Residue frames as qw, qx, qy, qz and C-alpha x, y, z in Angstrom:
[[0.092, 0.128, -0.538, 0.828, -52.60, -12.06, 128.24],
 [0.529, -0.167, 0.020, -0.832, -56.39, -11.32, 128.34],
 [0.820, -0.085, -0.507, -0.251, -57.25, -15.06, 128.11],
 [0.534, 0.015, -0.687, 0.494, -54.84, -15.83, 131.11],
 [0.135, -0.150, 0.360, -0.911, -56.31, -12.89, 133.04],
 [0.669, -0.163, -0.208, -0.695, -59.85, -14.32, 132.45],
 [0.769, -0.041, -0.638, 0.027, -58.90, -17.75, 133.64],
 [0.323, 0.112, -0.553, 0.759, -57.23, -16.23, 136.61],
 [0.325, -0.149, 0.200, -0.912, -60.40, -14.30, 137.63],
 [0.793, -0.150, -0.344, -0.479, -62.77, -17.10, 136.98],
 [0.642, 0.052, -0.704, 0.300, -60.50, -19.39, 139.06],
 [0.021, 0.131, -0.552, 0.824, -60.72, -16.94, 142.01],
 [0.617, -0.174, -0.034, -0.767, -64.58, -16.97, 141.82],
 [0.834, -0.054, -0.533, -0.131, -64.45, -20.83, 141.91],
 [0.430, 0.131, -0.687, 0.571, -62.12, -20.71, 144.81],
 [0.265, -0.173, 0.276, -0.908, -64.60, -18.37, 146.69],
 [0.750, -0.105, -0.254, -0.602, -67.49, -20.66, 145.94],
 [0.728, 0.057, -0.663, 0.167, -65.58, -23.59, 147.17],
 [0.164, 0.082, -0.615, 0.767, -64.89, -21.79, 150.58],
 [0.526, -0.172, 0.041, -0.832, -68.67, -20.71, 150.82],
 [0.795, -0.059, -0.495, -0.346, -69.70, -24.37, 150.42],
 [0.570, 0.024, -0.719, 0.398, -67.56, -25.49, 153.29],
 [0.165, -0.258, 0.409, -0.860, -69.17, -23.02, 155.78],
 [0.198, -0.345, -0.896, 0.198, -71.47, -24.41, 158.40],
 [0.197, -0.437, -0.175, -0.860, -74.49, -22.22, 158.09],
 [0.618, -0.501, -0.606, -0.034, -76.18, -24.11, 161.06],
 [0.479, -0.162, -0.413, 0.757, -74.02, -22.16, 163.39],
 [0.049, -0.282, -0.053, -0.957, -76.07, -18.97, 162.81],
 [0.538, -0.551, -0.591, -0.241, -79.17, -20.64, 164.59],
 [0.544, -0.455, -0.471, 0.525, -77.45, -19.47, 167.89],
 [0.199, -0.092, -0.050, 0.974, -77.38, -15.88, 166.96],
 [0.141, 0.819, 0.537, -0.146, -80.24, -13.42, 167.19],
 [0.380, 0.002, 0.301, 0.875, -79.33, -10.83, 164.48],
 [0.221, 0.802, 0.312, -0.459, -80.83, -7.36, 163.93],
 [0.624, 0.352, 0.493, 0.493, -80.71, -6.99, 160.13],
 [0.138, 0.975, 0.160, 0.073, -81.14, -3.23, 160.26],
 [0.393, -0.800, 0.391, 0.230, -77.66, -2.81, 161.90],
 [0.732, 0.006, 0.557, 0.392, -76.32, -5.46, 159.49],
 [0.481, 0.740, 0.341, 0.324, -77.50, -3.23, 156.58],
 [0.113, -0.986, 0.121, 0.003, -75.79, -0.17, 158.15],
 [0.631, -0.516, 0.501, 0.292, -72.57, -2.14, 158.64],
 [0.724, 0.323, 0.496, 0.354, -72.68, -3.15, 154.94],
 [0.306, 0.935, 0.125, 0.131, -72.78, 0.55, 153.89],
 [0.317, -0.858, 0.388, 0.108, -69.54, 1.30, 155.86],
 [0.766, -0.182, 0.577, 0.220, -68.04, -1.83, 154.54],
 [0.640, 0.583, 0.388, 0.318, -68.73, -1.02, 150.86],
 [0.071, 0.993, -0.061, 0.075, -67.41, 2.52, 151.41],
 [0.601, -0.619, 0.453, 0.224, -64.28, 1.02, 152.80],
 [0.750, 0.206, 0.540, 0.321, -63.84, -0.95, 149.59],
 [0.394, 0.867, 0.218, 0.214, -64.25, 2.15, 147.51],
 [0.134, -0.939, 0.315, -0.022, -61.70, 4.14, 149.39],
 [0.733, -0.344, 0.525, 0.264, -59.20, 1.10, 149.18],
 [0.658, 0.528, 0.416, 0.340, -59.57, 1.52, 145.42],
 [0.126, 0.976, 0.062, 0.165, -58.95, 5.12, 145.72],
 [0.503, -0.745, 0.408, 0.158, -55.86, 4.48, 147.80],
 [0.771, 0.121, 0.492, 0.386, -54.66, 2.16, 144.92],
 [0.459, 0.798, 0.270, 0.283, -55.16, 5.19, 142.66],
 [0.181, -0.963, 0.197, -0.023, -53.22, 7.70, 144.89],
 [0.684, -0.482, 0.459, 0.299, -50.23, 5.33, 145.34],
 [0.681, 0.446, 0.412, 0.410, -50.12, 4.94, 141.47],
 [0.199, 0.950, 0.109, 0.217, -50.09, 8.64, 141.10],
 [0.452, -0.833, 0.296, 0.120, -47.18, 9.09, 143.53],
 [0.570, -0.215, 0.636, 0.474, -45.14, 6.84, 140.95],
 [0.224, 0.469, -0.285, -0.806, -46.50, 8.90, 138.05],
 [0.011, 0.199, 0.921, 0.334, -48.93, 6.34, 136.94],
 [0.317, 0.139, 0.205, -0.915, -52.27, 8.20, 136.35],
 [0.148, -0.289, -0.879, -0.350, -55.61, 6.38, 136.12],
 [0.396, -0.413, -0.129, -0.810, -59.23, 7.50, 136.79],
 [0.480, -0.209, 0.625, -0.580, -61.27, 6.59, 139.87],
 [0.899, 0.183, 0.029, -0.396, -63.45, 4.30, 137.58],
 [0.689, 0.442, -0.571, 0.065, -60.18, 2.43, 136.50],
 [0.003, -0.417, 0.754, -0.508, -58.97, 2.22, 140.09],
 [0.664, -0.064, 0.466, -0.581, -62.28, 0.54, 141.15],
 [0.894, 0.326, -0.207, -0.229, -62.25, -1.90, 138.13],
 [0.606, 0.478, -0.608, 0.186, -58.76, -2.92, 138.69],
 [0.101, -0.303, 0.759, -0.567, -58.99, -3.23, 142.36],
 [0.687, -0.024, 0.397, -0.608, -62.51, -4.80, 142.49],
 [0.832, 0.304, -0.330, -0.326, -62.33, -7.51, 139.77],
 [0.599, 0.306, -0.711, 0.205, -59.45, -9.35, 141.21],
 [0.458, -0.551, 0.320, -0.620, -60.94, -9.18, 144.83],
 [0.954, -0.138, 0.071, -0.256, -61.49, -13.00, 145.00],
 [0.696, 0.455, -0.514, 0.211, -57.90, -13.90, 144.11],
 [0.196, -0.562, 0.646, -0.478, -57.02, -13.85, 147.84],
 [0.852, -0.137, 0.384, -0.328, -58.91, -17.18, 148.09],
 [0.875, 0.386, -0.263, 0.129, -56.32, -18.75, 145.69],
 [0.776, -0.539, 0.001, 0.327, -53.40, -19.86, 147.80],
 [0.613, 0.019, 0.123, 0.780, -50.41, -17.57, 147.65],
 [0.051, -0.801, -0.272, 0.531, -50.49, -13.72, 148.24],
 [0.246, -0.224, 0.477, 0.813, -48.80, -13.01, 144.96],
 [0.132, 0.500, 0.792, 0.325, -52.20, -13.32, 143.10],
 [0.104, -0.859, -0.433, 0.253, -53.70, -10.41, 145.07],
 [0.313, -0.640, 0.202, 0.672, -50.70, -8.36, 144.25],
 [0.210, -0.115, 0.670, 0.702, -50.48, -9.12, 140.58],
 [0.234, 0.578, 0.782, 0.001, -54.25, -9.04, 139.95],
 [0.129, 0.915, 0.244, -0.293, -54.86, -5.32, 139.99],
 [0.230, -0.586, 0.491, 0.603, -51.44, -4.58, 138.32],
 [0.376, 0.109, 0.830, 0.397, -52.38, -6.84, 135.37],
 [0.258, 0.728, 0.632, 0.061, -55.58, -5.06, 134.67],
 [0.109, 0.960, 0.067, -0.247, -54.03, -1.70, 134.09],
 [0.568, -0.327, 0.509, 0.558, -50.63, -2.78, 132.53],
 [0.647, 0.748, 0.103, -0.106, -49.81, -1.50, 129.07],
 [0.763, 0.494, -0.111, 0.402, -46.69, -0.78, 126.95],
 [0.202, 0.683, -0.305, 0.633, -45.42, 1.84, 129.21],
 [0.493, -0.489, 0.481, -0.535, -46.45, 0.47, 132.53],
 [0.530, 0.169, -0.829, -0.055, -45.31, -3.17, 132.90],
 [0.783, -0.441, -0.376, -0.225, -46.92, -5.77, 135.38],
 [0.713, -0.063, -0.416, 0.560, -43.56, -6.04, 137.14],
 [0.120, 0.253, -0.169, 0.945, -43.39, -2.22, 137.91],
 [0.469, -0.425, -0.194, -0.749, -47.10, -2.00, 138.76],
 [0.821, -0.338, -0.460, -0.013, -46.94, -5.08, 141.07],
 [0.497, 0.088, -0.403, 0.763, -44.04, -3.49, 142.91],
 [0.223, -0.313, 0.054, -0.922, -46.27, -0.46, 143.63],
 [0.738, -0.331, -0.390, -0.441, -49.27, -2.83, 144.57],
 [0.791, -0.164, -0.509, 0.297, -46.90, -4.68, 146.99],
 [0.234, 0.179, -0.348, 0.890, -45.70, -1.39, 148.56],
 [0.463, -0.369, 0.012, -0.806, -49.24, -0.30, 149.40],
 [0.823, -0.283, -0.469, -0.151, -50.06, -3.75, 150.85],
 [0.600, -0.032, -0.524, 0.604, -47.11, -3.40, 153.17],
 [0.065, -0.248, 0.207, -0.944, -48.18, 0.12, 154.33],
 [0.663, -0.312, -0.347, -0.585, -51.67, -1.36, 154.75],
 [0.807, -0.175, -0.543, 0.154, -50.24, -4.15, 156.93],
 [0.398, 0.139, -0.435, 0.796, -48.11, -1.83, 159.07],
 [0.297, -0.279, 0.093, -0.908, -51.03, 0.46, 159.82],
 [0.785, -0.248, -0.452, -0.344, -53.25, -2.58, 160.53],
 [0.695, -0.169, -0.547, 0.436, -50.80, -3.91, 163.22],
 [0.135, 0.165, -0.332, 0.919, -50.57, -0.42, 164.85],
 [0.554, -0.300, -0.109, -0.769, -54.36, -0.09, 165.07],
 [0.789, -0.177, -0.582, -0.082, -54.42, -3.74, 166.53],
 [0.360, 0.145, -0.605, 0.696, -52.29, -2.70, 169.52],
 [0.346, -0.262, 0.198, -0.879, -55.33, -0.74, 171.00],
 [0.834, -0.223, -0.211, -0.459, -57.90, -3.66, 171.37],
 [0.801, -0.002, -0.541, 0.256, -55.21, -5.92, 172.75],
 [0.159, 0.185, -0.510, 0.825, -54.16, -3.45, 175.55],
 [0.526, -0.274, 0.108, -0.798, -57.90, -3.00, 176.41],
 [0.905, -0.130, -0.273, -0.300, -58.23, -6.71, 176.83],
 [0.383, -0.676, 0.598, -0.197, -56.36, -8.10, 179.91],
 [0.916, -0.048, 0.398, -0.023, -56.48, -11.76, 178.85],
 [0.824, 0.372, 0.198, 0.380, -54.48, -11.18, 175.76],
 [0.047, -0.992, 0.114, 0.032, -52.53, -8.03, 176.73],
 [0.636, -0.533, 0.479, 0.286, -49.39, -9.92, 177.28],
 [0.702, 0.243, 0.532, 0.406, -49.29, -10.70, 173.55],
 [0.238, 0.963, 0.123, -0.028, -49.46, -6.91, 172.50],
 [0.362, -0.724, 0.452, 0.375, -45.68, -6.82, 173.02],
 [0.608, 0.050, 0.689, 0.390, -45.25, -9.20, 170.13],
 [0.416, 0.757, 0.430, 0.261, -47.43, -7.04, 167.77],
 [0.158, -0.952, 0.129, 0.228, -45.46, -3.83, 168.99],
 [0.466, -0.499, 0.593, 0.427, -42.28, -5.54, 168.16],
 [0.568, 0.336, 0.688, 0.303, -43.59, -6.78, 164.84],
 [0.247, 0.936, 0.247, 0.032, -44.85, -3.32, 163.80],
 [0.252, -0.862, 0.322, 0.299, -41.47, -1.77, 164.82],
 [0.593, -0.206, 0.670, 0.396, -39.59, -4.31, 162.93],
 [0.488, 0.627, 0.553, 0.252, -41.68, -3.75, 159.74],
 [0.079, 0.992, 0.068, -0.077, -41.24, 0.02, 160.01],
 [0.365, -0.739, 0.446, 0.348, -37.52, -0.20, 160.34],
 [0.582, 0.012, 0.703, 0.408, -37.08, -2.59, 157.48],
 [0.394, 0.704, 0.545, 0.229, -39.31, -0.63, 155.25],
 [0.050, 0.996, 0.045, 0.056, -37.93, 2.96, 156.02],
 [0.414, -0.727, 0.486, 0.251, -34.12, 2.35, 157.06],
 [0.617, 0.634, -0.444, -0.139, -31.86, 1.81, 154.03],
 [0.080, 0.534, -0.818, 0.199, -29.22, -0.12, 156.10],
 [0.488, -0.009, 0.783, -0.386, -31.69, -2.45, 157.85],
 [0.778, 0.489, 0.017, -0.393, -33.60, -2.85, 154.46],
 [0.542, 0.598, -0.581, -0.107, -30.52, -4.12, 152.87],
 [0.081, -0.362, 0.881, -0.295, -29.49, -6.31, 155.76],
 [0.713, 0.171, 0.489, -0.474, -33.00, -7.93, 155.92],
 [0.772, 0.538, -0.191, -0.280, -32.75, -8.73, 152.12],
 [0.324, 0.565, -0.756, 0.065, -29.23, -10.30, 152.53],
 [0.363, -0.211, 0.807, -0.415, -30.23, -12.38, 155.55],
 [0.776, 0.295, 0.315, -0.460, -33.40, -13.57, 153.79],
 [0.668, 0.601, -0.387, -0.209, -31.44, -14.53, 150.62],
 [0.205, 0.485, -0.831, 0.180, -28.89, -16.45, 152.52],
 [0.413, -0.071, 0.792, -0.444, -31.29, -18.32, 154.82],
 [0.710, 0.384, 0.431, -0.403, -33.94, -19.14, 152.14],
 [0.436, -0.153, 0.667, 0.584, -31.65, -19.29, 149.18],
 [0.287, 0.660, 0.620, 0.314, -34.24, -17.25, 147.23],
 [0.240, 0.118, 0.035, 0.963, -33.96, -13.60, 146.18],
 [0.078, -0.786, -0.608, 0.075, -36.47, -11.21, 147.61],
 [0.233, 0.278, 0.059, 0.930, -36.91, -7.52, 146.84],
 [0.186, -0.721, -0.592, 0.309, -38.74, -5.53, 149.58],
 [0.216, 0.774, 0.255, 0.537, -39.76, -2.02, 148.69],
 [0.374, -0.264, -0.377, 0.805, -38.14, 0.93, 150.51],
 [0.026, -0.815, -0.546, -0.192, -40.68, 3.47, 151.41],
 [0.285, 0.300, -0.134, 0.900, -40.01, 7.14, 151.52],
 [0.060, -0.300, -0.608, 0.733, -41.38, 9.18, 154.47],
 [0.258, 0.254, -0.112, -0.926, -43.36, 11.58, 152.25],
 [0.440, 0.043, -0.759, -0.478, -44.87, 8.75, 150.46],
 [0.316, -0.234, -0.894, 0.215, -45.94, 7.06, 153.46],
 [0.072, 0.277, 0.458, -0.842, -47.54, 10.03, 155.05],
 [0.418, 0.131, -0.332, -0.835, -49.59, 10.78, 151.92],
 [0.518, -0.033, -0.753, -0.405, -50.86, 7.34, 151.48],
 [0.210, -0.091, -0.844, 0.484, -51.45, 6.59, 155.14],
 [0.313, 0.148, 0.289, -0.893, -54.34, 8.98, 155.36],
 [0.663, 0.113, -0.421, -0.608, -56.26, 7.09, 152.78],
 [0.536, 0.024, -0.842, 0.063, -55.40, 3.64, 154.17],
 [0.021, -0.083, -0.691, 0.718, -56.25, 4.83, 157.85],
 [0.494, 0.111, 0.056, -0.861, -59.71, 6.14, 156.53],
 [0.720, 0.027, -0.520, -0.458, -60.75, 2.77, 155.05],
 [0.398, 0.036, -0.838, 0.371, -59.47, 0.95, 158.05],
 [0.167, 0.115, 0.492, -0.847, -61.77, 3.15, 160.15],
 [0.625, 0.110, -0.238, -0.736, -64.70, 2.66, 157.77],
 [0.662, 0.016, -0.737, -0.139, -64.33, -1.07, 157.95],
 [0.228, 0.007, -0.771, 0.594, -63.85, -0.93, 161.72],
 [0.415, 0.114, 0.270, -0.861, -67.11, 1.23, 162.18],
 [0.672, 0.111, -0.502, -0.532, -68.81, -1.34, 159.96],
 [0.536, 0.024, -0.820, 0.199, -67.60, -4.18, 162.08],
 [0.048, 0.025, 0.631, -0.774, -68.72, -2.43, 165.24],
 [0.642, 0.076, 0.071, -0.760, -72.41, -2.18, 163.84],
 [0.722, 0.038, -0.656, -0.217, -72.18, -5.89, 162.86],
 [0.242, 0.012, -0.800, 0.549, -71.18, -6.57, 166.56],
 [0.319, 0.093, 0.326, -0.885, -74.09, -4.34, 167.64],
 [0.666, 0.039, -0.376, -0.644, -76.52, -6.29, 165.39],
 [0.718, -0.113, -0.687, 0.005, -75.79, -9.48, 167.57],
 [0.510, -0.181, -0.598, 0.591, -74.47, -8.33, 171.01],
 [0.253, -0.892, -0.374, 0.033, -76.11, -4.94, 171.40],
 [0.026, 0.946, -0.260, 0.193, -74.08, -2.17, 172.89],
 [0.889, -0.168, -0.076, 0.419, -70.46, -3.34, 173.22],
 [0.400, -0.711, 0.186, 0.547, -67.18, -1.32, 174.09],
 [0.420, 0.838, -0.166, -0.304, -65.74, 0.72, 171.30],
 [0.163, -0.646, 0.716, 0.206, -62.49, -1.14, 171.33],
 [0.693, 0.101, 0.714, -0.007, -64.16, -4.29, 170.08],
 [0.606, 0.767, 0.023, -0.207, -64.47, -2.57, 166.57],
 [0.101, 0.823, -0.552, -0.087, -60.68, -2.75, 166.33],
 [0.679, -0.223, 0.699, -0.012, -60.56, -6.59, 166.56],
 [0.778, 0.590, 0.205, -0.070, -61.33, -6.55, 162.85],
 [0.347, 0.843, -0.409, 0.041, -57.94, -4.93, 161.87],
 [0.419, -0.519, 0.734, -0.128, -56.21, -7.29, 164.31],
 [0.810, 0.155, 0.544, -0.156, -57.88, -10.27, 162.65],
 [0.686, 0.727, 0.025, 0.020, -57.21, -9.17, 158.99],
 [0.153, 0.842, -0.514, 0.056, -53.49, -8.23, 159.71],
 [0.497, -0.360, 0.785, -0.089, -52.73, -11.67, 161.28],
 [0.812, 0.390, 0.420, -0.109, -54.59, -13.24, 158.39],
 [0.475, 0.850, -0.208, -0.098, -52.49, -11.38, 155.81],
 [0.013, -0.720, 0.693, -0.037, -49.34, -12.81, 157.26],
 [0.708, -0.111, 0.686, -0.126, -50.58, -16.34, 157.26],
 [0.218, 0.496, -0.605, -0.584, -49.18, -17.52, 153.94],
 [0.093, 0.007, 0.994, 0.063, -50.62, -21.05, 154.11],
 [0.226, 0.553, 0.710, -0.374, -54.34, -19.88, 154.42],
 [0.177, 0.316, 0.422, 0.831, -55.68, -18.35, 151.38],
 [0.257, -0.655, -0.279, -0.654, -57.52, -15.08, 152.34],
 [0.099, -0.363, 0.608, -0.698, -56.63, -15.63, 155.93],
 [0.767, -0.238, -0.375, -0.463, -59.33, -18.34, 156.10],
 [0.809, -0.308, -0.471, 0.173, -59.47, -19.79, 159.59],
 [0.492, -0.021, -0.322, 0.809, -56.99, -17.31, 160.99],
 [0.203, -0.348, -0.027, -0.915, -59.31, -14.28, 160.93],
 [0.692, -0.426, -0.386, -0.437, -62.11, -16.38, 162.43],
 [0.756, -0.244, -0.508, 0.332, -59.82, -17.78, 165.13],
 [0.290, 0.124, -0.281, 0.907, -58.49, -14.37, 166.12],
 [0.358, -0.379, -0.172, -0.836, -62.02, -12.93, 166.34],
 [0.788, -0.382, -0.457, -0.159, -63.25, -15.95, 168.34],
 [0.625, -0.137, -0.467, 0.611, -60.25, -15.64, 170.81],
 [0.076, 0.242, -0.137, 0.958, -60.83, -11.94, 171.21],
 [0.577, -0.406, -0.242, -0.666, -64.58, -12.37, 172.03],
 [0.810, -0.320, -0.484, 0.086, -63.99, -15.21, 174.38],
 [0.491, 0.062, -0.386, 0.778, -61.21, -13.18, 176.13],
 [0.137, -0.203, 0.090, -0.965, -63.95, -10.54, 176.61],
 [0.372, 0.059, 0.691, -0.617, -66.57, -12.80, 178.21],
 [0.693, 0.224, -0.216, -0.651, -68.48, -14.10, 175.15],
 [0.836, -0.094, 0.514, -0.164, -69.49, -17.71, 175.20],
 [0.336, -0.342, 0.740, 0.472, -67.21, -19.79, 172.88],
 [0.389, 0.440, 0.793, 0.161, -70.14, -21.24, 170.82],
 [0.175, 0.920, 0.283, -0.206, -71.58, -17.65, 170.25],
 [0.177, -0.742, 0.405, 0.504, -67.96, -16.26, 169.44],
 [0.409, -0.006, 0.817, 0.406, -67.42, -18.97, 166.81],
 [0.355, 0.632, 0.686, 0.063, -70.82, -18.35, 165.22],
 [0.049, 0.931, 0.097, -0.349, -70.15, -14.66, 165.08],
 [0.304, -0.560, 0.548, 0.541, -66.65, -15.09, 163.62],
 [0.415, 0.299, 0.797, 0.321, -68.29, -17.17, 160.71],
 [0.181, 0.858, 0.463, -0.127, -70.83, -14.37, 160.40],
 [0.136, -0.849, 0.198, 0.470, -68.12, -11.74, 160.17],
 [0.379, -0.204, 0.719, 0.546, -66.46, -13.63, 157.32],
 [0.319, 0.540, 0.735, 0.259, -69.65, -13.86, 155.33],
 [0.005, 0.916, 0.204, -0.345, -70.23, -10.06, 155.99],
 [0.214, -0.658, 0.460, 0.557, -66.80, -9.36, 154.50],
 [0.375, 0.041, 0.809, 0.451, -67.41, -11.61, 151.56],
 [0.244, 0.792, 0.555, -0.069, -70.79, -9.92, 150.91],
 [0.020, -0.892, 0.105, 0.440, -68.68, -6.61, 150.69],
 [0.317, -0.351, 0.707, 0.526, -66.24, -8.30, 148.28],
 [0.343, 0.490, 0.779, 0.189, -69.16, -9.47, 146.10],
 [0.145, 0.892, 0.350, -0.247, -70.54, -5.87, 146.08],
 [0.113, -0.792, 0.341, 0.494, -67.29, -4.34, 145.02],
 [0.356, -0.009, 0.826, 0.437, -66.79, -7.06, 142.30],
 [0.321, 0.633, 0.697, 0.100, -70.18, -6.49, 140.94],
 [0.050, 0.928, 0.103, -0.355, -69.56, -2.72, 140.89],
 [0.207, -0.580, 0.571, 0.542, -66.19, -3.13, 139.01],
 [0.396, 0.207, 0.822, 0.353, -67.74, -5.46, 136.62],
 [0.256, 0.829, 0.485, -0.109, -70.66, -2.99, 135.92],
 [0.057, -0.886, 0.168, 0.428, -68.11, -0.08, 135.49],
 [0.352, -0.324, 0.721, 0.501, -65.90, -2.17, 133.16],
 [0.376, 0.457, 0.785, 0.184, -68.95, -3.16, 130.96],
 [0.129, 0.916, 0.315, -0.214, -70.05, 0.46, 130.88],
 [0.118, -0.764, 0.393, 0.498, -66.73, 1.80, 129.79]]
């Protein structure tokens, strides 16, 4: 199991390197960047990653699985690059595999991990409604996000609709699917932690925007949750590659930013987030070696 996990982790790093090689760095020549604000944005980005690890610890505790903060950072941080391997299953399995033992199977822990990812996605879509409503050019699409958010909440919290969705899915796709049913108490507790790191990332994204465009409206910050949420549901593209950048570009252009500058910033925002992933990975690696 350890050998497979190592191959799995090294493969994710190679996938990330392949993605970075494909990036056109020439695009940044069109941007004037204030690196002081970039540094500030990195602090909020890294704190967001730390609290996302704590969120993982909390949802495990709600299922009577107890790990330390150090273990949560290690198990959450080491497989962070697995999102660049095609298929969302690797992101869910990665952190579960790192804490599994005789009493806690990978299947059970993966189910918890999947549940937290669904709550994370639901809240991401809810936050995304705000910047869409504030942007007239894309306001008409906000209805789709509202309907999608409502549908997800009903499927995750209503037992009858939950079963109906699974039955329809199994008949249409001829493949069994098991969607977690989330209790209200569980959702309320974990939501505070998830909302907090969504806010940290959004603040960090705002400072990144400020480093390029100067003073911009506050709702621009929440274009980040919108891009990440839409990227998460794009099964074909590993890590939401292309989708996040496209959403950010569309949002900025809709708010009057020149297309070339918007595209360049979207690529910068991806590298910014990758830098945060590298930081949490190095932190997790150092904590693992120390323990």
